[in-house]
C-alpha positions in Angstrom: 86.5 -46.7 10.1 88.3 -45.3 13.2 85.8 -43.1 15.2 86.8 -39.3 14.8 86.3 -38.5 18.3 87.2 -41.7 20.1 89.7 -40.0 22.6 87.3 -37.2 23.4 84.5 -39.9 24.1 86.7 -42.1 26.4 88.0 -39.1 28.4 84.5 -38.0 28.5 83.6 -41.4 29.8 86.4 -41.8 32.4 85.6 -38.4 34.0 81.7 -39.4 34.3 82.7 -42.6 35.8 84.9 -40.9 38.4 81.9 -38.8 39.4 79.5 -41.6 39.4 79.7 -45.2 37.8 77.3 -45.6 34.8 74.9 -48.4 35.7 72.8 -47.8 32.4 73.3 -47.9 28.8 71.3 -44.7 28.8 73.8 -42.7 30.8 76.5 -44.3 28.3 74.4 -42.7 25.2 73.9 -39.4 27.1 77.7 -39.3 27.6 78.7 -39.6 24.2 76.0 -37.7 22.5 
């Protein structure tokens, strides 16, 4: 099924990348968690 919080997660990823681009999977996991 669809991820219920897809827009919220996408927005958090974009905001995080504006501050400092992610280079590690762990950083992505921290943003999503």
